[in-house]
All heavy atoms as an XYZ file, in Angstrom:
958
protein
N      28.386     55.161     31.347
C      28.380     56.195     30.334
C      27.712     55.640     29.075
O      28.015     54.546     28.647
C      29.822     56.632     30.045
C      29.929     57.624     28.902
S      31.616     58.121     28.516
C      32.095     58.937     29.992
N      26.827     56.418     28.499
C      26.136     55.967     27.297
C      27.077     56.011     26.108
O      28.105     56.688     26.127
C      24.916     56.845     27.033
O      25.327     58.106     26.536
N      26.705     55.281     25.053
C      27.524     55.278     23.840
C      27.587     56.678     23.257
O      28.631     57.102     22.779
C      26.948     54.306     22.827
C      27.104     52.858     23.241
C      26.513     51.905     22.225
O      26.518     52.205     21.029
O      26.052     50.840     22.662
N      26.480     57.395     23.282
C      26.456     58.751     22.745
C      27.352     59.666     23.557
O      28.099     60.465     22.999
C      25.030     59.293     22.720
C      24.835     60.656     22.072
C      25.303     60.631     20.622
C      23.389     61.074     22.141
N      27.325     59.545     24.874
C      28.169     60.384     25.734
C      29.647     60.112     25.473
O      30.477     61.015     25.598
C      27.828     60.145     27.194
N      29.993     58.885     25.111
C      31.385     58.550     24.837
C      31.869     59.197     23.549
O      33.060     59.454     23.390
C      31.550     57.034     24.757
N      30.960     59.500     22.627
C      31.326     60.080     21.332
C      31.406     61.594     21.401
O      32.275     62.204     20.804
C      30.293     59.669     20.255
C      30.320     58.167     20.041
C      30.541     60.396     18.947
C      29.203     57.662     19.159
N      30.487     62.190     22.145
C      30.380     63.647     22.174
C      31.380     64.262     23.145
O      31.744     63.650     24.140
C      28.968     64.049     22.585
C      27.858     63.583     21.643
C      26.496     63.943     22.224
C      28.022     64.196     20.276
N      31.816     65.486     22.856
C      32.726     66.155     23.794
C      32.002     66.494     25.089
O      30.787     66.650     25.096
C      33.136     67.426     23.038
C      32.075     67.653     22.032
C      31.501     66.308     21.695
N      32.743     66.617     26.201
C      32.097     66.947     27.475
C      31.480     68.343     27.424
O      31.958     69.222     26.723
C      33.237     66.874     28.494
C      34.484     66.914     27.708
C      34.181     66.465     26.319
N      30.414     68.528     28.186
C      29.737     69.819     28.234
C      30.364     70.719     29.290
O      30.811     70.249     30.326
C      28.256     69.625     28.580
C      27.392     68.880     27.579
C      25.994     68.683     28.150
C      27.320     69.627     26.268
N      30.326     72.009     29.017
C      30.742     72.967     30.042
C      29.660     72.995     31.116
O      28.539     72.524     30.904
C      30.882     74.361     29.415
O      29.607     74.845     29.022
N      29.967     73.570     32.260
C      28.985     73.648     33.348
C      27.763     74.444     32.896
O      26.625     74.075     33.200
C      29.612     74.291     34.582
N      27.979     75.501     32.139
C      26.864     76.312     31.645
C      25.996     75.509     30.679
O      24.765     75.538     30.765
C      27.410     77.557     30.944
C      26.332     78.480     30.420
C      26.941     79.702     29.747
O      27.711     80.427     30.408
O      26.630     79.916     28.568
N      26.633     74.789     29.768
C      25.869     73.969     28.828
C      25.136     72.839     29.552
O      24.008     72.503     29.205
C      26.781     73.374     27.745
C      27.225     74.413     26.733
O      26.580     75.480     26.633
O      28.233     74.158     26.038
N      25.767     72.259     30.567
C      25.125     71.187     31.318
C      23.885     71.720     32.040
O      22.848     71.061     32.063
C      26.089     70.559     32.315
C      25.486     69.336     32.983
O      25.114     68.392     32.255
O      25.371     69.330     34.219
N      23.978     72.928     32.615
C      22.812     73.542     33.262
C      21.688     73.733     32.253
O      20.523     73.468     32.545
C      23.181     74.891     33.889
C      24.028     74.747     35.130
O      24.092     73.635     35.699
O      24.635     75.759     35.534
N      22.041     74.194     31.044
C      21.054     74.410     29.994
C      20.405     73.084     29.598
O      19.185     73.013     29.450
C      21.718     75.060     28.780
C      20.784     75.311     27.644
C      19.939     76.371     27.481
C      20.582     74.471     26.507
N      19.227     76.239     26.320
C      19.607     75.082     25.694
C      21.137     73.271     26.092
C      19.178     74.522     24.499
C      20.716     72.715     24.900
C      19.742     73.339     24.118
N      21.212     72.034     29.461
C      20.688     70.711     29.097
C      19.744     70.207     30.183
O      18.649     69.710     29.892
C      21.835     69.702     28.862
C      21.315     68.272     28.797
C      22.604     70.051     27.591
N      20.128     70.337     31.443
C      19.271     69.889     32.539
C      17.951     70.674     32.553
O      16.885     70.109     32.801
C      19.992     70.012     33.884
C      21.198     69.102     34.015
C      20.849     67.644     33.786
O      19.825     67.157     34.236
N      21.711     66.939     33.070
N      18.027     71.970     32.275
C      16.812     72.789     32.184
C      15.911     72.276     31.067
O      14.695     72.151     31.242
C      17.178     74.254     31.952
C      16.012     75.120     31.594
N      15.066     75.519     32.514
C      15.614     75.629     30.408
C      14.155     76.241     31.917
N      14.457     76.324     30.633
N      16.488     71.983     29.895
C      15.708     71.474     28.758
C      15.087     70.121     29.087
O      13.955     69.842     28.693
C      16.580     71.370     27.502
C      17.063     72.685     26.963
C      15.922     73.570     26.538
C      15.681     73.460     25.073
N      14.629     74.314     24.554
N      15.802     69.280     29.812
C      15.266     67.970     30.203
C      14.062     68.157     31.123
O      13.020     67.527     30.928
C      16.351     67.099     30.860
C      17.378     66.655     29.810
C      15.735     65.889     31.562
C      18.614     65.983     30.392
N      14.196     69.015     32.131
C      13.075     69.276     33.042
C      11.871     69.828     32.281
O      10.731     69.416     32.500
C      13.496     70.231     34.156
C      14.367     69.600     35.233
C      14.571     70.523     36.416
N      15.150     71.807     36.084
C      16.457     72.045     35.955
N      17.337     71.069     36.133
N      16.895     73.244     35.651
N      12.134     70.731     31.356
C      11.060     71.316     30.559
C      10.377     70.256     29.701
O       9.144     70.222     29.601
C      11.635     72.424     29.674
O      10.652     72.951     28.843
N      11.156     69.399     29.095
C      10.582     68.325     28.267
C       9.775     67.358     29.117
O       8.704     66.897     28.707
C      11.699     67.588     27.523
N      10.261     67.050     30.305
C       9.527     66.151     31.203
C       8.186     66.762     31.583
O       7.161     66.074     31.591
C      10.351     65.852     32.457
C      11.494     64.894     32.224
C      12.277     64.671     33.496
C      13.378     63.669     33.327
N      14.143     63.474     34.567
N       8.190     68.051     31.899
C       6.929     68.710     32.261
C       5.952     68.701     31.091
O       4.758     68.492     31.270
C       7.195     70.142     32.706
C       7.685     70.265     34.114
C       7.737     71.721     34.573
N       8.576     71.813     35.734
C       9.851     72.193     35.719
N      10.430     72.549     34.599
N      10.546     72.229     36.833
N       6.464     68.935     29.893
C       5.599     68.951     28.705
C       5.069     67.567     28.384
O       3.914     67.410     28.008
C       6.371     69.478     27.496
O       6.750     70.806     27.695
N       5.922     66.558     28.519
C       5.536     65.200     28.143
C       4.599     64.562     29.153
O       3.671     63.849     28.787
C       6.784     64.340     27.970
N       4.857     64.765     30.412
C       4.069     64.131     31.475
C       3.815     65.161     32.559
O       4.403     65.107     33.637
C       4.808     62.924     32.053
C       5.082     61.785     31.100
C       3.823     60.970     30.784
N       3.125     60.466     31.943
C       3.375     59.300     32.539
N       4.292     58.492     32.059
N       2.685     58.925     33.590
N       2.927     66.082     32.292
C       2.689     67.182     33.231
C       2.151     66.699     34.570
O       2.253     67.402     35.573
C       1.732     68.203     32.616
O       0.509     67.581     32.263
N       1.597     65.486     34.602
C       1.058     64.979     35.870
C       2.167     64.491     36.811
O       1.911     64.227     37.984
C       0.046     63.848     35.616
C       0.657     62.511     35.250
C       1.009     62.364     33.764
O       1.008     63.357     33.031
O       1.312     61.230     33.354
N       3.383     64.348     36.320
C       4.486     63.905     37.166
C       5.312     65.113     37.603
O       5.735     65.908     36.785
C       5.391     62.928     36.411
C       4.763     61.604     35.993
C       5.775     60.758     35.234
C       4.249     60.845     37.192
N       5.559     65.217     38.864
C       6.366     66.312     39.383
C       7.848     66.012     39.165
O       8.340     64.960     39.563
C       6.109     66.496     40.880
O       7.078     67.342     41.435
N       8.527     66.935     38.538
C       9.967     66.781     38.336
C      10.700     67.018     39.646
O      11.587     66.262     40.028
C      10.473     67.753     37.243
C      11.980     67.659     37.096
C       9.790     67.461     35.911
N      10.309     68.074     40.373
C      11.026     68.442     41.598
C      10.748     67.496     42.752
O      11.569     67.356     43.654
C      10.678     69.881     42.022
O       9.272     70.002     42.159
C      11.188     70.882     41.007
N       9.595     66.827     42.774
C       9.275     65.903     43.864
C       9.785     64.490     43.601
O       9.519     63.575     44.380
C       7.766     65.871     44.096
C       7.219     67.174     44.637
C       5.722     67.087     44.845
C       5.175     68.425     45.281
N       3.706     68.407     45.311
N      10.466     64.306     42.504
C      11.094     63.017     42.252
C      10.227     61.954     41.616
O      10.627     60.798     41.523
N       9.028     62.321     41.173
C       8.158     61.301     40.592
C       8.724     60.722     39.296
O       8.439     59.592     38.937
C       6.754     61.874     40.373
C       6.030     62.101     41.683
C       4.697     62.789     41.506
O       4.513     63.519     40.519
O       3.835     62.595     42.375
N       9.549     61.513     38.610
C      10.190     60.996     37.392
C      11.234     59.945     37.736
O      11.606     59.121     36.909
C      10.840     62.136     36.609
C       9.938     62.678     35.557
C       9.046     63.689     35.690
C       9.825     62.221     34.214
N       8.379     63.895     34.517
C       8.843     63.015     33.589
C      10.458     61.240     33.469
C       8.477     62.853     32.256
C      10.094     61.086     32.148
C       9.107     61.876     31.560
N      11.721     59.965     38.939
C      12.761     59.032     39.350
C      12.212     57.844     40.142
O      12.970     56.977     40.559
C      13.804     59.763     40.198
C      14.486     60.905     39.481
C      15.313     60.437     38.303
O      15.860     59.347     38.312
N      15.400     61.266     37.279
N      10.900     57.813     40.377
C      10.292     56.824     41.259
C      10.728     55.390     40.941
O      11.056     54.620     41.823
C       8.770     56.922     41.190
C       8.078     56.035     42.216
C       6.574     55.970     42.088
C       5.873     57.258     41.815
N       4.412     57.163     41.839
N      10.734     55.030     39.673
C      11.075     53.655     39.297
C      12.549     53.476     38.937
O      12.982     52.366     38.638
C      10.186     53.196     38.142
C       8.732     53.197     38.516
N       8.201     52.291     39.408
C       7.706     54.004     38.142
C       6.912     52.535     39.556
N       6.588     53.573     38.808
N      13.298     54.554     38.932
C      14.749     54.521     38.726
C      15.173     53.840     37.413
O      16.217     53.224     37.328
C      15.442     53.837     39.914
C      15.263     54.550     41.230
C      15.983     55.870     41.275
O      17.131     55.974     40.852
N      15.323     56.905     41.766
N      14.345     53.948     36.371
C      14.689     53.324     35.100
C      16.001     53.872     34.538
O      16.809     53.125     34.004
C      13.578     53.522     34.069
C      12.338     52.725     34.356
C      11.096     53.342     34.400
C      12.402     51.365     34.580
C       9.949     52.615     34.665
C      11.261     50.631     34.860
C      10.040     51.256     34.884
O       8.923     50.537     35.147
N      16.198     55.167     34.646
C      17.401     55.771     34.073
C      18.661     55.276     34.754
O      19.724     55.224     34.139
C      17.318     57.290     34.175
N      18.560     54.884     36.002
C      19.741     54.445     36.740
C      19.828     52.932     36.863
O      20.787     52.409     37.406
C      19.744     55.070     38.133
C      19.878     56.571     38.078
C      19.861     57.172     39.454
C      19.964     58.683     39.344
N      19.899     59.334     40.620
N      18.830     52.224     36.359
C      18.839     50.762     36.485
C      19.569     50.138     35.306
O      19.977     50.817     34.372
C      17.406     50.230     36.538
O      16.824     50.259     35.251
N      19.702     48.842     35.352
C      20.336     48.120     34.255
C      19.294     47.475     33.347
O      19.585     46.527     32.637
C      21.306     47.067     34.790
C      20.605     46.003     35.619
O      19.410     46.155     35.909
O      21.269     45.007     35.974
N      18.082     48.039     33.337
C      16.996     47.448     32.562
C      17.346     47.362     31.072
O      16.898     46.456     30.380
C      15.667     48.205     32.798
C      15.689     49.579     32.166
C      14.493     47.405     32.279
N      18.170     48.252     30.588
C      18.561     48.228     29.184
C      19.988     47.721     28.973
O      20.523     47.812     27.878
C      18.415     49.625     28.574
C      17.004     50.204     28.577
C      16.997     51.610     28.019
C      16.052     49.313     27.793
N      20.567     47.176     29.995
C      21.941     46.694     29.891
C      22.035     45.500     28.947
O      21.166     44.629     28.927
C      22.455     46.275     31.272
O      23.715     45.656     31.143
N      23.110     45.456     28.184
C      23.350     44.305     27.305
C      24.428     43.396     27.885
O      24.775     42.388     27.276
C      23.728     44.754     25.884
C      25.001     45.597     25.890
C      22.580     45.493     25.231
C      25.545     45.890     24.528
N      24.895     43.743     29.067
C      25.922     42.922     29.719
C      25.371     41.528     29.992
O      24.266     41.348     30.484
C      26.364     43.570     31.024
C      27.540     42.858     31.665
C      28.046     43.586     32.893
O      27.903     44.811     32.959
O      28.583     42.901     33.774
N      26.123     40.527     29.637
C      25.733     39.146     29.868
C      24.902     38.541     28.750
O      24.637     37.345     28.760
N      24.480     39.367     27.800
C      23.715     38.825     26.677
C      24.663     38.202     25.660
O      25.742     38.710     25.410
C      22.901     39.925     25.989
C      21.778     40.549     26.790
C      21.085     41.627     25.957
C      20.766     39.499     27.209
N      24.241     37.107     25.099
C      25.032     36.458     24.053
C      24.369     36.708     22.711
O      23.154     36.682     22.599
C      25.120     34.960     24.299
C      25.975     34.616     25.484
C      26.231     33.138     25.624
N      25.956     32.386     24.405
C      25.441     31.167     24.380
N      25.166     30.563     25.507
N      25.221     30.537     23.259
N      25.180     36.914     21.714
C      24.680     37.110     20.357
C      25.310     36.040     19.485
O      26.463     36.149     19.094
C      25.042     38.507     19.868
C      24.539     38.772     18.455
O      23.877     37.896     17.872
O      24.817     39.862     17.937
N      24.546     34.992     19.227
C      25.046     33.877     18.421
C      24.507     33.908     16.993
O      24.653     32.932     16.259
C      24.656     32.539     19.068
C      25.278     32.375     20.442
O      26.374     32.913     20.669
O      24.653     31.725     21.293
N      23.881     35.006     16.605
C      23.313     35.093     15.264
C      24.457     35.272     14.268
O      25.277     36.171     14.407
C      22.313     36.262     15.163
C      21.764     36.393     13.752
C      21.191     36.090     16.169
N      24.513     34.416     13.245
C      25.589     34.559     12.261
C      25.446     35.849     11.467
O      24.342     36.378     11.305
C      25.426     33.330     11.362
C      24.038     32.860     11.568
C      23.618     33.301     12.940
N      26.571     36.344     10.993
C      26.598     37.533     10.168
C      27.249     37.199      8.839
O      28.207     36.434      8.798
C      27.386     38.645     10.857
C      26.555     39.349     11.899
C      27.393     39.803     13.088
N      26.636     40.640     13.995
C      25.754     40.206     14.869
N      25.476     38.923     14.953
N      25.114     41.027     15.659
N      26.729     37.813      7.789
C      27.298     37.611      6.469
C      27.223     38.932      5.722
O      26.223     39.649      5.797
C      26.581     36.478      5.694
C      27.297     36.204      4.381
C      25.122     36.786      5.491
C      26.897     34.879      3.736
N      28.304     39.281      5.055
C      28.344     40.535      4.299
C      27.523     40.378      3.029
O      27.535     39.322      2.389
C      29.788     40.922      3.967
C      29.908     42.345      3.526
N      29.726     42.735      2.222
C      30.167     43.471      4.238
C      29.880     44.046      2.134
N      30.148     44.516      3.348
N      26.821     41.424      2.658
C      25.938     41.383      1.492
C      26.688     40.984      0.221
O      26.127     40.320     -0.652
C      25.193     42.733      1.326
C      26.149     43.848      0.928
C      24.033     42.607      0.360
N      27.977     41.339      0.119
C      28.739     40.989     -1.086
C      29.048     39.492     -1.159
O      29.384     38.982     -2.227
C      30.046     41.798     -1.147
O      30.879     41.464     -0.051
N      28.943     38.784     -0.042
C      29.187     37.338     -0.004
C      27.894     36.537     -0.082
O      27.914     35.317      0.098
C      29.927     36.963      1.286
C      31.271     37.648      1.397
O      31.915     37.853      0.349
O      31.669     37.983      2.527
N      26.788     37.193     -0.346
C      25.488     36.549     -0.275
C      24.829     36.511     -1.647
O      24.797     37.503     -2.357
C      24.601     37.340      0.701
C      23.294     36.744      1.151
C      23.514     35.426      1.882
C      22.572     37.725      2.055
N      24.323     35.352     -2.010
C      23.510     35.217     -3.222
C      22.104     34.829     -2.791
O      21.921     34.286     -1.693
C      24.068     34.134     -4.161
O      23.956     32.861     -3.506
C      25.517     34.414     -4.552
N      21.134     35.079     -3.638
C      19.766     34.658     -3.280
C      19.680     33.154     -3.017
O      18.975     32.716     -2.097
C      18.939     35.058     -4.498
C      19.698     36.187     -5.117
C      21.147     35.864     -4.877
N      20.402     32.366     -3.786
C      20.368     30.914     -3.613
C      20.966     30.501     -2.266
O      20.412     29.664     -1.555
C      21.129     30.215     -4.757
C      20.509     30.421     -6.120
C      20.867     31.771     -6.761
O      21.840     32.440     -6.319
O      20.133     32.184     -7.676
N      22.109     31.100     -1.931
C      22.767     30.781     -0.657
C      21.861     31.170      0.510
O      21.721     30.425      1.469
C      24.123     31.487     -0.568
C      24.902     31.136      0.673
C      25.587     29.928      0.762
C      24.937     32.007      1.756
C      26.292     29.597      1.907
C      25.641     31.677      2.906
C      26.313     30.474      2.975
O      27.005     30.142      4.113
N      21.270     32.364      0.425
C      20.371     32.816      1.480
C      19.208     31.835      1.646
O      18.874     31.441      2.766
C      19.844     34.223      1.189
C      18.865     34.709      2.214
C      19.306     35.242      3.411
C      17.497     34.610      1.997
C      18.394     35.677      4.375
C      16.587     35.040      2.945
C      17.040     35.574      4.138
N      18.597     31.437      0.515
C      17.449     30.529      0.572
C      17.840     29.187      1.179
O      17.108     28.625      2.005
C      16.868     30.328     -0.829
N      19.006     28.682      0.807
C      19.450     27.373      1.278
C      19.877     27.386      2.739
O      19.491     26.510      3.520
C      20.634     26.864      0.422
O      20.236     26.837     -0.934
C      21.096     25.499      0.862
N      20.671     28.365      3.114
C      21.275     28.392      4.448
C      20.411     29.039      5.530
O      20.542     28.705      6.698
C      22.627     29.107      4.390
C      23.644     28.420      3.507
C      24.013     27.033      4.025
O      24.180     26.880      5.257
O      24.132     26.119      3.197
N      19.561     29.972      5.127
C      18.841     30.743      6.143
C      17.321     30.664      6.001
O      16.620     30.393      6.974
C      19.301     32.198      6.121
C      20.789     32.329      6.307
C      21.610     32.704      5.256
C      21.376     32.049      7.529
C      22.978     32.810      5.426
C      22.745     32.151      7.708
C      23.553     32.527      6.651
N      16.812     30.925      4.815
C      15.356     30.935      4.643
C      14.752     29.548      4.838
O      13.797     29.387      5.605
C      15.006     31.468      3.256
C      13.515     31.622      3.036
C      13.193     32.171      1.658
O      13.988     32.006      0.719
O      12.111     32.752      1.541
N      15.300     28.559      4.162
C      14.771     27.196      4.265
C      14.760     26.657      5.689
O      13.720     26.241      6.198
N      15.909     26.671      6.364
C      15.937     26.160      7.742
C      15.434     27.169      8.783
O      15.476     26.899      9.977
C      17.409     25.836      7.973
C      18.169     26.629      6.990
C      17.258     26.857      5.818
N      14.957     28.327      8.329
C      14.435     29.367      9.225
C      15.482     29.788     10.257
O      15.213     29.921     11.444
C      13.141     28.909      9.885
C      12.055     28.576      8.861
C      10.810     27.976      9.468
N      10.182     28.831     10.454
C       9.214     29.714     10.211
N       8.765     29.845      8.989
N       8.700     30.433     11.183
N      16.684     29.999      9.779
C      17.833     30.395     10.597
C      17.984     31.917     10.534
O      18.108     32.471      9.441
C      19.098     29.718     10.054
C      20.409     30.233     10.612
C      20.616     29.858     12.063
O      20.231     28.781     12.485
N      21.201     30.754     12.815
N      17.960     32.607     11.660
C      18.161     34.065     11.609
C      19.585     34.392     11.164
O      20.525     33.616     11.383
C      17.927     34.523     13.047
C      18.071     33.315     13.886
C      17.768     32.119     13.018
N      19.731     35.541     10.534
C      21.033     35.999     10.068
C      21.029     37.524     10.047
O      19.999     38.146      9.819
C      21.371     35.435      8.658
C      20.376     35.923      7.624
C      22.798     35.766      8.242
N      22.185     38.104     10.311
C      22.354     39.543     10.178
C      23.143     39.769      8.903
O      24.249     39.239      8.743
C      23.106     40.150     11.388
C      23.386     41.627     11.155
C      22.312     39.943     12.667
N      22.560     40.526      7.987
C      23.236     40.834      6.726
C      23.916     42.178      6.905
O      23.263     43.202      7.116
C      22.231     40.861      5.559
C      21.546     39.500      5.449
C      22.940     41.223      4.259
C      20.401     39.458      4.456
N      25.232     42.173      6.842
C      26.006     43.400      7.055
C      26.369     44.032      5.720
O      26.349     43.381      4.682
C      27.295     43.109      7.853
O      28.107     42.205      7.103
C      26.973     42.527      9.220
N      26.715     45.299      5.761
C      27.208     45.991      4.584
C      26.146     46.464      3.610
O      26.472     47.079      2.595
N      24.884     46.208      3.900
C      23.827     46.566      2.948
C      23.653     48.076      2.804
O      23.190     48.543      1.773
C      22.512     45.920      3.359
N      24.044     48.836      3.818
C      23.857     50.290      3.761
C      25.175     51.055      3.645
O      25.187     52.277      3.779
C      23.121     50.774      5.028
O      23.919     50.476      6.172
C      21.754     50.120      5.150
N      26.259     50.334      3.360
C      27.576     50.979      3.325
C      27.654     52.159      2.367
O      28.348     53.139      2.634
C      28.669     49.979      2.960
C      28.967     49.024      4.105
O      28.466     49.248      5.223
O      29.700     48.044      3.867
N      26.962     52.101      1.266
C      27.059     53.160      0.249
C      25.927     54.171      0.336
O      25.813     55.047     -0.507
C      27.113     52.535     -1.140
C      28.367     51.701     -1.334
C      28.441     51.086     -2.697
C      29.699     50.230     -2.780
N      29.786     49.509     -4.035
N      25.083     54.054      1.341
C      23.994     55.017      1.510
C      24.561     56.354      1.975
O      25.435     56.391      2.863
C      23.001     54.518      2.540
C      22.149     53.366      2.107
C      22.290     52.605      0.983
C      21.035     52.834      2.812
N      21.339     51.631      0.950
C      20.539     51.741      2.062
C      20.412     53.161      4.000
C      19.454     50.996      2.463
C      19.329     52.413      4.390
C      18.850     51.357      3.625
N      24.094     57.462      1.437
C      24.572     58.773      1.897
C      24.370     58.982      3.404
O      25.155     59.665      4.047
C      23.732     59.765      1.084
C      23.326     59.015     -0.138
C      23.168     57.586      0.307
N      23.340     58.368      3.956
C      23.064     58.542      5.388
C      24.214     58.042      6.251
O      24.391     58.519      7.373
C      21.778     57.813      5.768
N      25.005     57.111      5.762
C      26.139     56.596      6.549
C      27.116     57.710      6.902
O      27.727     57.694      7.961
C      26.884     55.486      5.788
C      26.171     54.188      5.755
C      26.248     53.449      7.089
O      26.682     53.945      8.115
N      25.776     52.222      7.063
N      27.280     58.671      6.014
C      28.181     59.794      6.281
C      27.443     60.984      6.893
O      28.030     61.771      7.615
C      28.874     60.253      4.991
C      29.989     59.337      4.514
C      29.476     58.019      3.952
O      28.522     58.011      3.180
N      30.092     56.921      4.330
N      26.150     61.118      6.594
C      25.413     62.305      7.015
C      24.779     62.169      8.396
O      24.607     63.163      9.093
C      24.318     62.622      5.995
C      24.871     62.979      4.637
C      23.790     63.036      3.564
O      22.646     62.696      3.808
N      24.181     63.442      2.372
N      24.403     60.980      8.819
C      23.671     60.798     10.070
C      24.611     60.421     11.209
O      24.458     59.401     11.854
C      22.579     59.754      9.910
C      21.452     60.159      9.024
C      21.267     61.366      8.416
C      20.352     59.357      8.632
N      20.132     61.367      7.666
C      19.540     60.134      7.780
C      19.976     58.057      8.905
C      18.386     59.652      7.213
C      18.806     57.579      8.330
C      18.021     58.376      7.500
N      25.565     61.256     11.468
C      26.475     61.026     12.589
C      25.813     61.544     13.859
O      24.904     62.395     13.784
C      27.810     61.774     12.377
O      27.535     63.190     12.366
C      28.476     61.365     11.067
N      26.239     61.069     15.027
C      25.658     61.617     16.264
C      25.789     63.138     16.348
O      24.865     63.823     16.761
C      26.458     60.928     17.367
C      26.876     59.630     16.750
C      27.146     59.952     15.300
N      26.923     63.674     15.897
C      27.124     65.123     15.949
C      26.146     65.844     15.020
O      25.574     66.865     15.388
C      28.575     65.480     15.570
C      29.604     65.001     16.547
C      30.043     63.553     16.318
O      29.526     62.844     15.466
N      31.012     63.113     17.107
N      25.945     65.319     13.803
C      25.038     65.958     12.852
C      23.594     65.885     13.336
O      22.843     66.853     13.201
C      25.167     65.307     11.476
N      23.194     64.749     13.894
C      21.834     64.610     14.406
C      21.596     65.536     15.592
O      20.523     66.130     15.725
C      21.553     63.157     14.783
C      21.489     62.184     13.596
C      21.419     60.745     14.099
C      20.335     62.497     12.681
N      22.611     65.659     16.455
C      22.489     66.561     17.601
C      22.361     68.007     17.132
O      21.532     68.765     17.643
C      23.701     66.402     18.524
C      23.663     67.172     19.826
C      22.481     66.727     20.678
C      24.958     66.955     20.587
N      23.145     68.380     16.134
C      23.073     69.742     15.601
C      21.707     70.005     14.956
O      21.105     71.052     15.161
C      24.182     69.960     14.579
C      24.224     71.351     14.005
C      25.384     71.503     13.039
C      25.398     72.903     12.438
N      26.479     73.055     11.468
N      21.219     69.045     14.190
C      19.960     69.215     13.458
C      18.738     69.126     14.371
O      17.784     69.869     14.210
C      19.861     68.142     12.374
C      18.613     68.217     11.516
C      18.670     69.307     10.469
O      19.733     69.759     10.098
N      17.518     69.744     10.016
N      18.760     68.193     15.338
C      17.565     67.905     16.128
C      17.763     68.068     17.626
O      16.909     67.661     18.409
C      17.090     66.470     15.837
C      16.779     66.253     14.382
C      17.652     65.518     13.585
C      15.634     66.783     13.805
C      17.378     65.321     12.235
C      15.361     66.592     12.464
C      16.237     65.862     11.682
O      15.968     65.674     10.363
N      18.859     68.636     18.045
C      19.175     68.729     19.466
C      18.177     69.492     20.300
O      18.054     69.255     21.494
N      17.425     70.409     19.689
C      16.459     71.179     20.469
C      15.024     70.714     20.245
O      14.088     71.362     20.688
C      16.585     72.669     20.155
C      16.307     72.983     18.693
O      16.262     72.051     17.867
O      16.147     74.179     18.376
N      14.835     69.586     19.574
C      13.493     69.055     19.337
C      13.026     68.257     20.555
O      13.801     67.525     21.159
C      13.469     68.135     18.112
C      13.501     68.884     16.820
N      14.493     69.764     16.476
C      12.636     68.876     15.777
C      14.264     70.261     15.292
N      13.133     69.738     14.839
N      11.751     68.386     20.864
C      11.171     67.614     21.956
C      10.610     66.329     21.398
O      10.081     66.295     20.287
C      10.051     68.403     22.633
C      10.519     69.632     23.356
C       9.355     70.342     23.993
C       9.834     71.597     24.717
N       8.713     72.301     25.342
N      10.734     65.253     22.152
C      10.151     63.989     21.759
C       9.839     63.198     23.010
O      10.395     63.442     24.066
C      11.075     63.197     20.834
C      12.421     62.908     21.430
C      12.642     61.717     22.100
C      13.458     63.813     21.332
C      13.879     61.447     22.656
C      14.697     63.559     21.879
C      14.901     62.365     22.540
N       8.929     62.252     22.877
C       8.556     61.404     24.004
C       9.254     60.065     23.876
O       9.415     59.536     22.789
C       7.037     61.192     24.039
C       6.268     62.439     24.378
C       4.794     62.165     24.490
C       4.040     63.441     24.830
N       2.621     63.189     25.044
N       9.656     59.532     25.001
C      10.279     58.212     25.072
C       9.479     57.391     26.055
O       9.080     57.885     27.106
C      11.747     58.318     25.548
C      12.368     56.949     25.683
C      12.551     59.207     24.604
N       9.225     56.137     25.712
C       8.436     55.287     26.616
C       8.948     53.864     26.578
O       9.485     53.422     25.572
C       6.971     55.321     26.207
N       8.817     53.186     27.687
C       9.091     51.763     27.745
C       7.760     51.037     27.640
O       6.799     51.384     28.317
C       9.764     51.382     29.065
C      11.181     51.874     29.254
C      11.642     51.562     30.673
C      12.114     51.210     28.263
N       7.703     50.042     26.806
C       6.461     49.275     26.656
C       6.665     47.863     27.115
O       7.660     47.304     27.045
C       6.000     49.269     25.198
C       5.602     50.626     24.720
N       4.386     51.196     25.042
C       6.249     51.538     23.969
C       4.315     52.389     24.473
N       5.423     52.620     23.825
């Protein structure tokens, strides 16, 4: 189950049919040379594979909250030794933190078509 699916409420059968119809329509628009009904969209099974799985990955990058960070500390501990770091909390007060929820984005852009590609 995707992270987004875990957040959103389950769809009714009617809504699921509508979503599947929209997916087929988007696939035809995006890649008209691929047959949806003949399975060409499924040929490589990317959607069902673990190609994007994060299972087994380790994340050893240190994290530091922006309020605990000074320019001097950053330069000494991370910039100088070329040590990667994740700076957390930098966007905590941005309005987007409250406005860009999965539900709000789905409501605002749920019917927009877009292309997705693996490179």
